[in-house]
Every structure is written in C-alpha cells, then in structure tokens.
C-alpha positions as protocol buffer text, in pm:
chain_id: "A"
residue {
  index: 1
  type: MET
  ca { x: -8076 y: -493 z: -1129 }
}
residue {
  index: 2
  type: LEU
  ca { x: -7769 y: -389 z: -1325 }
}
residue {
  index: 3
  type: ILE
  ca { x: -7433 y: -558 z: -1268 }
}
residue {
  index: 4
  type: LEU
  ca { x: -7151 y: -341 z: -1400 }
}
residue {
  index: 5
  type: LEU
  ca { x: -6831 y: -515 z: -1509 }
}
residue {
  index: 6
  type: PRO
  ca { x: -6503 y: -393 z: -1656 }
}
residue {
  index: 7
  type: PRO
  ca { x: -6373 y: -561 z: -1971 }
}
residue {
  index: 8
  type: SER
  ca { x: -6060 y: -772 z: -1967 }
}
residue {
  index: 9
  type: GLU
  ca { x: -5729 y: -711 z: -2138 }
}
residue {
  index: 10
  type: GLY
  ca { x: -5733 y: -1080 z: -2223 }
}
residue {
  index: 11
  type: LYS
  ca { x: -5959 y: -1158 z: -2518 }
}
residue {
  index: 12
  type: ALA
  ca { x: -6037 y: -1446 z: -2749 }
}
residue {
  index: 13
  type: PRO
  ca { x: -5796 y: -1439 z: -3044 }
}
residue {
  index: 14
  type: ARG
  ca { x: -6046 y: -1419 z: -3329 }
}
residue {
  index: 15
  type: GLY
  ca { x: -6415 y: -1391 z: -3400 }
}
residue {
  index: 16
  type: THR
  ca { x: -6615 y: -1629 z: -3616 }
}
residue {
  index: 17
  type: SER
  ca { x: -6917 y: -1435 z: -3740 }
}
residue {
  index: 18
  type: LYS
  ca { x: -6962 y: -1136 z: -3970 }
}
residue {
  index: 19
  type: LEU
  ca { x: -7288 y: -1055 z: -3794 }
}
residue {
  index: 20
  type: ARG
  ca { x: -7261 y: -744 z: -3575 }
}
residue {
  index: 21
  type: ARG
  ca { x: -7531 y: -675 z: -3320 }
}
residue {
  index: 22
  type: LEU
  ca { x: -7497 y: -411 z: -3049 }
}
residue {
  index: 23
  type: SER
  ca { x: -7730 y: -309 z: -2770 }
}
residue {
  index: 24
  type: PHE
  ca { x: -7761 y: 56 z: -2661 }
}
residue {
  index: 25
  type: PRO
  ca { x: -7820 y: 186 z: -3015 }
}
residue {
  index: 26
  type: GLU
  ca { x: -7813 y: 544 z: -2882 }
}
residue {
  index: 27
  type: LEU
  ca { x: -7434 y: 500 z: -2860 }
}
residue {
  index: 28
  type: ALA
  ca { x: -7396 y: 444 z: -3235 }
}
residue {
  index: 29
  type: SER
  ca { x: -7254 y: 789 z: -3310 }
}
residue {
  index: 30
  type: PRO
  ca { x: -6989 y: 803 z: -3033 }
}
residue {
  index: 31
  type: ARG
  ca { x: -6893 y: 444 z: -3111 }
}
residue {
  index: 32
  type: GLU
  ca { x: -6821 y: 543 z: -3472 }
}
residue {
  index: 33
  type: LYS
  ca { x: -6607 y: 836 z: -3356 }
}
residue {
  index: 34
  type: VAL
  ca { x: -6396 y: 621 z: -3126 }
}
residue {
  index: 35
  type: LEU
  ca { x: -6371 y: 344 z: -3388 }
}
residue {
  index: 36
  type: ASP
  ca { x: -6250 y: 587 z: -3656 }
}
residue {
  index: 37
  type: ALA
  ca { x: -5999 y: 743 z: -3417 }
}
residue {
  index: 38
  type: LEU
  ca { x: -5864 y: 406 z: -3303 }
}
residue {
  index: 39
  type: ILE
  ca { x: -5817 y: 276 z: -3657 }
}
residue {
  index: 40
  type: THR
  ca { x: -5643 y: 599 z: -3759 }
}
residue {
  index: 41
  type: LEU
  ca { x: -5412 y: 577 z: -3458 }
}
residue {
  index: 42
  type: SER
  ca { x: -5341 y: 209 z: -3524 }
}
residue {
  index: 43
  type: GLU
  ca { x: -5230 y: 292 z: -3878 }
}
residue {
  index: 44
  type: SER
  ca { x: -4974 y: 540 z: -3743 }
}
residue {
  index: 45
  type: GLY
  ca { x: -4641 y: 489 z: -3572 }
}
residue {
  index: 46
  type: GLN
  ca { x: -4773 y: 621 z: -3241 }
}
residue {
  index: 47
  type: ALA
  ca { x: -5018 y: 344 z: -3156 }
}
residue {
  index: 48
  type: GLN
  ca { x: -4798 y: 140 z: -2923 }
}
residue {
  index: 49
  type: SER
  ca { x: -4706 y: 442 z: -2713 }
}
residue {
  index: 50
  type: VAL
  ca { x: -5056 y: 595 z: -2697 }
}
residue {
  index: 51
  type: LEU
  ca { x: -5224 y: 262 z: -2620 }
}
residue {
  index: 52
  type: GLY
  ca { x: -4966 y: 184 z: -2351 }
}
residue {
  index: 53
  type: LEU
  ca { x: -4867 y: -152 z: -2498 }
}
residue {
  index: 54
  type: SER
  ca { x: -4547 y: -342 z: -2428 }
}
residue {
  index: 55
  type: ASP
  ca { x: -4345 y: -494 z: -2711 }
}
residue {
  index: 56
  type: GLY
  ca { x: -4510 y: -826 z: -2635 }
}
residue {
  index: 57
  type: GLN
  ca { x: -4856 y: -673 z: -2672 }
}
residue {
  index: 58
  type: ALA
  ca { x: -4786 y: -475 z: -2989 }
}
residue {
  index: 59
  type: ALA
  ca { x: -4939 y: -744 z: -3213 }
}
residue {
  index: 60
  type: ALA
  ca { x: -5281 y: -631 z: -3090 }
}
residue {
  index: 61
  type: ILE
  ca { x: -5244 y: -315 z: -3300 }
}
residue {
  index: 62
  type: ALA
  ca { x: -5304 y: -523 z: -3612 }
}
residue {
  index: 63
  type: LEU
  ca { x: -5642 y: -629 z: -3467 }
}
residue {
  index: 64
  type: ASN
  ca { x: -5738 y: -263 z: -3431 }
}
residue {
  index: 65
  type: ARG
  ca { x: -5655 y: -190 z: -3794 }
}
residue {
  index: 66
  type: GLU
  ca { x: -5898 y: -464 z: -3906 }
}
residue {
  index: 67
  type: LEU
  ca { x: -6192 y: -367 z: -3687 }
}
residue {
  index: 68
  type: ARG
  ca { x: -6416 y: -263 z: -3978 }
}
residue {
  index: 69
  type: THR
  ca { x: -6396 y: -605 z: -4143 }
}
residue {
  index: 70
  type: ALA
  ca { x: -6290 y: -849 z: -3870 }
}
residue {
  index: 71
  type: PRO
  ca { x: -6539 y: -1119 z: -3765 }
}
residue {
  index: 72
  type: GLY
  ca { x: -6698 y: -1080 z: -3424 }
}
residue {
  index: 73
  type: LEU
  ca { x: -6801 y: -1308 z: -3143 }
}
residue {
  index: 74
  type: PRO
  ca { x: -7041 y: -1275 z: -2850 }
}
residue {
  index: 75
  type: VAL
  ca { x: -6918 y: -1066 z: -2559 }
}
residue {
  index: 76
  type: SER
  ca { x: -6984 y: -1371 z: -2339 }
}
residue {
  index: 77
  type: ASP
  ca { x: -6701 y: -1545 z: -2528 }
}
residue {
  index: 78
  type: LEU
  ca { x: -6479 y: -1243 z: -2594 }
}
residue {
  index: 79
  type: TYR
  ca { x: -6332 y: -1158 z: -2255 }
}
residue {
  index: 80
  type: THR
  ca { x: -6095 y: -1391 z: -2071 }
}
residue {
  index: 81
  type: GLY
  ca { x: -5896 y: -1347 z: -1751 }
}
residue {
  index: 82
  type: VAL
  ca { x: -5944 y: -1388 z: -1377 }
}
residue {
  index: 83
  type: LEU
  ca { x: -6279 y: -1209 z: -1334 }
}
residue {
  index: 84
  type: TYR
  ca { x: -6444 y: -1382 z: -1628 }
}
residue {
  index: 85
  type: ASP
  ca { x: -6295 y: -1721 z: -1535 }
}
residue {
  index: 86
  type: ASN
  ca { x: -6459 y: -1693 z: -1193 }
}
residue {
  index: 87
  type: LEU
  ca { x: -6786 y: -1568 z: -1342 }
}
residue {
  index: 88
  type: GLY
  ca { x: -6784 y: -1885 z: -1554 }
}
residue {
  index: 89
  type: LEU
  ca { x: -7051 y: -1786 z: -1806 }
}
residue {
  index: 90
  type: SER
  ca { x: -7014 y: -2106 z: -2011 }
}
residue {
  index: 91
  type: SER
  ca { x: -7097 y: -2327 z: -1712 }
}
residue {
  index: 92
  type: LEU
  ca { x: -7412 y: -2141 z: -1604 }
}
residue {
  index: 93
  type: PRO
  ca { x: -7745 y: -2320 z: -1642 }
}
residue {
  index: 94
  type: PRO
  ca { x: -7985 y: -2171 z: -1901 }
}
residue {
  index: 95
  type: GLU
  ca { x: -8192 y: -1970 z: -1652 }
}
residue {
  index: 96
  type: ALA
  ca { x: -7881 y: -1812 z: -1501 }
}
residue {
  index: 97
  type: LYS
  ca { x: -7741 y: -1734 z: -1848 }
}
residue {
  index: 98
  type: ALA
  ca { x: -8063 y: -1552 z: -1930 }
}
residue {
  index: 99
  type: ARG
  ca { x: -8038 y: -1348 z: -1610 }
}
residue {
  index: 100
  type: ALA
  ca { x: -7674 y: -1267 z: -1688 }
}
residue {
  index: 101
  type: THR
  ca { x: -7773 y: -1144 z: -2034 }
}
residue {
  index: 102
  type: ARG
  ca { x: -8037 y: -915 z: -1882 }
}
residue {
  index: 103
  type: ARG
  ca { x: -7839 y: -790 z: -1585 }
}
residue {
  index: 104
  type: ILE
  ca { x: -7474 y: -758 z: -1686 }
}
residue {
  index: 105
  type: VAL
  ca { x: -7338 y: -450 z: -1863 }
}
residue {
  index: 106
  type: VAL
  ca { x: -6971 y: -443 z: -1964 }
}
residue {
  index: 107
  type: PHE
  ca { x: -6796 y: -108 z: -1996 }
}
residue {
  index: 108
  type: SER
  ca { x: -6562 y: -75 z: -2295 }
}
residue {
  index: 109
  type: GLY
  ca { x: -6325 y: 199 z: -2404 }
}
residue {
  index: 110
  type: LEU
  ca { x: -6415 y: 128 z: -2767 }
}
residue {
  index: 111
  type: TRP
  ca { x: -6783 y: 29 z: -2766 }
}
residue {
  index: 112
  type: GLY
  ca { x: -6903 y: 217 z: -2460 }
}
residue {
  index: 113
  type: LEU
  ca { x: -7157 y: -31 z: -2319 }
}
residue {
  index: 114
  type: LEU
  ca { x: -7202 y: -394 z: -2413 }
}
residue {
  index: 115
  type: ARG
  ca { x: -7442 y: -674 z: -2324 }
}
residue {
  index: 116
  type: LEU
  ca { x: -7326 y: -1035 z: -2322 }
}
residue {
  index: 117
  type: GLY
  ca { x: -7515 y: -1115 z: -2643 }
}
residue {
  index: 118
  type: ASP
  ca { x: -7353 y: -834 z: -2843 }
}
residue {
  index: 119
  type: ARG
  ca { x: -7108 y: -945 z: -3113 }
}
residue {
  index: 120
  type: VAL
  ca { x: -6783 y: -752 z: -3159 }
}
residue {
  index: 121
  type: PRO
  ca { x: -6434 y: -838 z: -3285 }
}
residue {
  index: 122
  type: PRO
  ca { x: -6132 y: -856 z: -3053 }
}
residue {
  index: 123
  type: TYR
  ca { x: -5969 y: -515 z: -2998 }
}
residue {
  index: 124
  type: ARG
  ca { x: -5724 y: -334 z: -2773 }
}
residue {
  index: 125
  type: LEU
  ca { x: -5825 y: -4 z: -2611 }
}
residue {
  index: 126
  type: SER
  ca { x: -5838 y: 74 z: -2241 }
}
residue {
  index: 127
  type: MET
  ca { x: -6064 y: 341 z: -2092 }
}
residue {
  index: 128
  type: SER
  ca { x: -5746 y: 499 z: -1948 }
}
residue {
  index: 129
  type: VAL
  ca { x: -5615 y: 593 z: -2295 }
}
residue {
  index: 130
  type: ARG
  ca { x: -5608 y: 953 z: -2415 }
}
residue {
  index: 131
  type: LEU
  ca { x: -5717 y: 886 z: -2774 }
}
residue {
  index: 132
  type: PRO
  ca { x: -5654 y: 1160 z: -3031 }
}
residue {
  index: 133
  type: PRO
  ca { x: -5848 y: 1373 z: -3106 }
}
residue {
  index: 134
  type: MET
  ca { x: -6109 y: 1325 z: -2828 }
}
residue {
  index: 135
  type: GLY
  ca { x: -5864 y: 1293 z: -2539 }
}
residue {
  index: 136
  type: GLY
  ca { x: -5947 y: 1096 z: -2225 }
}
residue {
  index: 137
  type: LEU
  ca { x: -6199 y: 824 z: -2304 }
}
residue {
  index: 138
  type: ALA
  ca { x: -6370 y: 823 z: -1963 }
}
residue {
  index: 139
  type: ALA
  ca { x: -6452 y: 1193 z: -2001 }
}
residue {
  index: 140
  type: PHE
  ca { x: -6560 y: 1142 z: -2364 }
}
residue {
  index: 141
  type: TRP
  ca { x: -6796 y: 857 z: -2278 }
}
residue {
  index: 142
  type: LYS
  ca { x: -6939 y: 1004 z: -1957 }
}
residue {
  index: 143
  type: PRO
  ca { x: -7233 y: 1204 z: -2101 }
}
residue {
  index: 144
  type: HIS
  ca { x: -7322 y: 923 z: -2341 }
}
residue {
  index: 145
  type: MET
  ca { x: -7317 y: 665 z: -2060 }
}
residue {
  index: 146
  type: ALA
  ca { x: -7543 y: 885 z: -1850 }
}
residue {
  index: 147
  type: GLU
  ca { x: -7793 y: 922 z: -2134 }
}
residue {
  index: 148
  type: ALA
  ca { x: -7807 y: 545 z: -2180 }
}
residue {
  index: 149
  type: LEU
  ca { x: -7807 y: 431 z: -1817 }
}
residue {
  index: 150
  type: ASP
  ca { x: -7961 y: 706 z: -1604 }
}
residue {
  index: 151
  type: PRO
  ca { x: -8318 y: 606 z: -1706 }
}
residue {
  index: 152
  type: VAL
  ca { x: -8263 y: 242 z: -1605 }
}
residue {
  index: 153
  type: LYS
  ca { x: -8431 y: 168 z: -1271 }
}
residue {
  index: 154
  type: GLY
  ca { x: -8329 y: -62 z: -989 }
}
residue {
  index: 155
  type: LEU
  ca { x: -8022 y: -151 z: -786 }
}
residue {
  index: 156
  type: VAL
  ca { x: -7680 y: -111 z: -951 }
}
residue {
  index: 157
  type: VAL
  ca { x: -7405 y: -348 z: -835 }
}
residue {
  index: 158
  type: ASP
  ca { x: -7077 y: -187 z: -937 }
}
residue {
  index: 159
  type: LEU
  ca { x: -6792 y: -437 z: -985 }
}
residue {
  index: 160
  type: ARG
  ca { x: -6584 y: -211 z: -1209 }
}
residue {
  index: 161
  type: SER
  ca { x: -6226 y: -99 z: -1157 }
}
residue {
  index: 162
  type: SER
  ca { x: -6171 y: 273 z: -1091 }
}
residue {
  index: 163
  type: THR
  ca { x: -6064 y: 335 z: -1452 }
}
residue {
  index: 164
  type: TYR
  ca { x: -6406 y: 230 z: -1582 }
}
residue {
  index: 165
  type: ALA
  ca { x: -6603 y: 368 z: -1287 }
}
residue {
  index: 166
  type: ALA
  ca { x: -6492 y: 716 z: -1396 }
}
residue {
  index: 167
  type: ALA
  ca { x: -6712 y: 689 z: -1707 }
}
residue {
  index: 168
  type: TRP
  ca { x: -7043 y: 677 z: -1516 }
}
residue {
  index: 169
  type: GLN
  ca { x: -7148 y: 725 z: -1155 }
}
residue {
  index: 170
  type: PRO
  ca { x: -7493 y: 579 z: -1080 }
}
residue {
  index: 171
  type: GLY
  ca { x: -7536 y: 761 z: -746 }
}
residue {
  index: 172
  type: GLU
  ca { x: -7699 y: 640 z: -425 }
}
residue {
  index: 173
  type: ARG
  ca { x: -7895 y: 355 z: -590 }
}
residue {
  index: 174
  type: ALA
  ca { x: -7559 y: 185 z: -651 }
}
residue {
  index: 175
  type: VAL
  ca { x: -7340 y: -36 z: -434 }
}
residue {
  index: 176
  type: THR
  ca { x: -6968 y: -27 z: -505 }
}
residue {
  index: 177
  type: VAL
  ca { x: -6816 y: -362 z: -415 }
}
residue {
  index: 178
  type: ARG
  ca { x: -6463 y: -348 z: -275 }
}
residue {
  index: 179
  type: VAL
  ca { x: -6254 y: -657 z: -209 }
}
residue {
  index: 180
  type: LEU
  ca { x: -6012 y: -648 z: 84 }
}
residue {
  index: 181
  type: ARG
  ca { x: -5764 y: -910 z: 200 }
}
residue {
  index: 182
  type: GLU
  ca { x: -5735 y: -953 z: 575 }
}
residue {
  index: 183
  type: ALA
  ca { x: -5415 y: -1085 z: 728 }
}
residue {
  index: 184
  type: ALA
  ca { x: -5281 y: -1035 z: 1081 }
}
residue {
  index: 185
  type: GLY
  ca { x: -5557 y: -787 z: 1155 }
}
residue {
  index: 186
  type: THR
  ca { x: -5475 y: -564 z: 857 }
}
residue {
  index: 187
  type: ARG
  ca { x: -5689 y: -516 z: 547 }
}
residue {
  index: 188
  type: THR
  ca { x: -5538 y: -437 z: 208 }
}
residue {
  index: 189
  type: VAL
  ca { x: -5649 y: -428 z: -155 }
}
residue {
  index: 190
  type: VAL
  ca { x: -5507 y: -707 z: -372 }
}
residue {
  index: 191
  type: SER
  ca { x: -5577 y: -670 z: -743 }
}
residue {
  index: 192
  type: HIS
  ca { x: -5564 y: -1034 z: -854 }
}
residue {
  index: 193
  type: MET
  ca { x: -5775 y: -1160 z: -563 }
}
residue {
  index: 194
  type: ALA
  ca { x: -6019 y: -871 z: -613 }
}
residue {
  index: 195
  type: LYS
  ca { x: -6084 y: -975 z: -973 }
}
residue {
  index: 196
  type: ALA
  ca { x: -6149 y: -1335 z: -872 }
}
residue {
  index: 197
  type: THR
  ca { x: -6387 y: -1232 z: -595 }
}
residue {
  index: 198
  type: ARG
  ca { x: -6577 y: -987 z: -815 }
}
residue {
  index: 199
  type: GLY
  ca { x: -6626 y: -1265 z: -1068 }
}
residue {
  index: 200
  type: ALA
  ca { x: -6756 y: -1494 z: -792 }
}
residue {
  index: 201
  type: VAL
  ca { x: -6994 y: -1222 z: -664 }
}
residue {
  index: 202
  type: ALA
  ca { x: -7130 y: -1165 z: -1015 }
}
residue {
  index: 203
  type: ARG
  ca { x: -7186 y: -1539 z: -1055 }
}
residue {
  index: 204
  type: SER
  ca { x: -7379 y: -1555 z: -726 }
}
residue {
  index: 205
  type: LEU
  ca { x: -7602 y: -1270 z: -844 }
}
residue {
  index: 206
  type: VAL
  ca { x: -7693 y: -1430 z: -1177 }
}
residue {
  index: 207
  type: GLU
  ca { x: -7733 y: -1782 z: -1037 }
}
residue {
  index: 208
  type: SER
  ca { x: -8012 y: -1667 z: -806 }
}
residue {
  index: 209
  type: PRO
  ca { x: -8364 y: -1559 z: -908 }
}
residue {
  index: 210
  type: ASP
  ca { x: -8391 y: -1355 z: -585 }
}
residue {
  index: 211
  type: LYS
  ca { x: -8503 y: -995 z: -629 }
}
residue {
  index: 212
  type: ILE
  ca { x: -8252 y: -766 z: -458 }
}
residue {
  index: 213
  type: GLY
  ca { x: -8353 y: -403 z: -437 }
}
residue {
  index: 214
  type: THR
  ca { x: -8139 y: -243 z: -165 }
}
residue {
  index: 215
  type: ALA
  ca { x: -7779 y: -233 z: -47 }
}
residue {
  index: 216
  type: ARG
  ca { x: -7874 y: -409 z: 277 }
}
residue {
  index: 217
  type: GLN
  ca { x: -8049 y: -689 z: 90 }
}
residue {
  index: 218
  type: LEU
  ca { x: -7739 y: -729 z: -125 }
}
residue {
  index: 219
  type: ALA
  ca { x: -7515 y: -762 z: 182 }
}
residue {
  index: 220
  type: GLU
  ca { x: -7750 y: -1020 z: 335 }
}
residue {
  index: 221
  type: PHE
  ca { x: -7771 y: -1212 z: 7 }
}
residue {
  index: 222
  type: LEU
  ca { x: -7393 y: -1237 z: -30 }
}
residue {
  index: 223
  type: ALA
  ca { x: -7350 y: -1339 z: 335 }
}
residue {
  index: 224
  type: GLU
  ca { x: -7601 y: -1621 z: 285 }
}
residue {
  index: 225
  type: ARG
  ca { x: -7389 y: -1746 z: -6 }
}
residue {
  index: 226
  type: GLY
  ca { x: -7070 y: -1765 z: 192 }
}
residue {
  index: 227
  type: HIS
  ca { x: -6918 y: -1425 z: 126 }
}
residue {
  index: 228
  type: ARG
  ca { x: -6797 y: -1219 z: 422 }
}
residue {
  index: 229
  type: ALA
  ca { x: -6973 y: -893 z: 333 }
}
residue {
  index: 230
  type: GLU
  ca { x: -6973 y: -571 z: 536 }
}
residue {
  index: 231
  type: LEU
  ca { x: -7196 y: -280 z: 436 }
}
residue {
  index: 232
  type: GLY
  ca { x: -7057 y: 67 z: 499 }
}
residue {
  index: 233
  type: LYS
  ca { x: -7237 y: 362 z: 653 }
}
residue {
  index: 234
  type: PRO
  ca { x: -7516 y: 531 z: 456 }
}
residue {
  index: 235
  type: PRO
  ca { x: -7352 y: 743 z: 187 }
}
residue {
  index: 236
  type: ARG
  ca { x: -7381 y: 1115 z: 131 }
}
residue {
  index: 237
  type: PRO
  ca { x: -7664 y: 1217 z: -105 }
}
residue {
  index: 238
  type: GLY
  ca { x: -7579 y: 1126 z: -463 }
}
residue {
  index: 239
  type: ARG
  ca { x: -7298 y: 887 z: -366 }
}
residue {
  index: 240
  type: PRO
  ca { x: -7305 y: 504 z: -386 }
}
residue {
  index: 241
  type: TRP
  ca { x: -7304 y: 265 z: -93 }
}
residue {
  index: 242
  type: THR
  ca { x: -6982 y: 75 z: -25 }
}
residue {
  index: 243
  type: LEU
  ca { x: -6988 y: -299 z: 39 }
}
residue {
  index: 244
  type: ASP
  ca { x: -6662 y: -463 z: 146 }
}
residue {
  index: 245
  type: VAL
  ca { x: -6609 y: -831 z: 71 }
}
residue {
  index: 246
  type: ILE
  ca { x: -6335 y: -961 z: 300 }
}
residue {
  index: 247
  type: VAL
  ca { x: -6112 y: -1251 z: 195 }
}
residue {
  index: 248
  type: SER
  ca { x: -5840 y: -1424 z: 394 }
}
C-alpha cells in the first residue's frame, strides 16, 4: 500500500543535522534542477511574487537561499499543520511508525517525493508555483513521478490536495479520498475539516497491520474504525475510485 500525502506550508523552523538522506534516488537530477532554480529565484527581487508569499511569509525566502548548507531534519518532524497534527506521527507506537515509514509518500514541489525518514532542511515552494525556467512544477515533475511510482504495486490511497494530485495519477488501482461536510441534508467541501480528516484516515491506516488490497476493503476498513465512508461507482478505465468520508 502507498499512502500519498501533500506537504504542509507549516514547517519546523530549523533542522539539526548536516546529514542528508533521500529516498527515490532516481529523482536526483530533477531535484538538483529545481533546487538550483529556487535558490537563484530566492536571490532575486522576484521571489516573493513568484512564490506567492505575503509580507508576513517573506522571511521564508531566506531559508531557500541557504538550502545548500542548511541543516536538515526528518520529514516526520518537518511538516506541521492540521493534517500532520491529526496524523500524530510522534505518538504512534513503534510498529505503526515502521508501517508509516514504509507506506507514506509525501509529494513536494522541491524534492519531488519524500519518505518520512528522509532528511531535508525547511523550505518554501508549493507545487502550484511556476518556477523559472521550468515553468509549472506539477508538469515538470509528472514524468519523473511516473518513472518512480508506476512500478510500485498495490493499493494507492490518495490523500493529496488537487495541486499535488496533478503531479501523478496512479489510475484505477488508486482510491481518491474526499472529505465532505453534511449539514441540513447538504454536502460541501470544507478545507480545514478535510485536512483533519485526511490526517485521521492516514493514522488509521498505519495503526493497523491489516492488508488492504481493494477500494471496497478500504471502505469497509474505515467504516469499522468509525469513519462514515461511502465508495463511489466503479470508475472508468484508468481512473481512480472515489471514496467519500462524511463528517457532520
């Protein structure tokens, strides 16, 4: 099983180790291209505008300028925010932490793909950015993501936002999890609640040693753990299943 997560804009303020270790070594070359381009941009006067940062976020540009020498920290400690708070990696028992390390893949505009044990410094770069000179990052990363992930077998549980989902589509072996809020008979998408629920779903998946191989098994598994899960109709060939998690 693969569990696909987006990164978080919120990150730990500083790393502690000079040791860099990255999984998916086949991404080394595109990572270097994006890293060089981001540092070059961050040394110019255009960084705040291109990166889409507010005045209050502009201090993050200095982190980008230091990426070659800045100390790193494990991805499990790097990302903060609602999704990762509800995933609660630090409070998982050892067996669940090991499953999380094997199963979770985080999509990153800078690094491409990351495992929880990878060590990288804090940075600021969304997948939505059009980074000179390569342009849109989702389109840039797409062929490299496919090369790295297409050979991986098993169910893919997609908990990414649409911005990061554009970088790789795993096809009909995947289940895209949507979170809908139901009130007065109407269902709507709520971003904050969606992040919290996705984090809770990911935690359920790594806490359990159960082998889940199909979309229907996933829906049954989440229902058994208290989630209100509704599996959509079988998808068209090449498209993922849709699983709605309904919250009140």
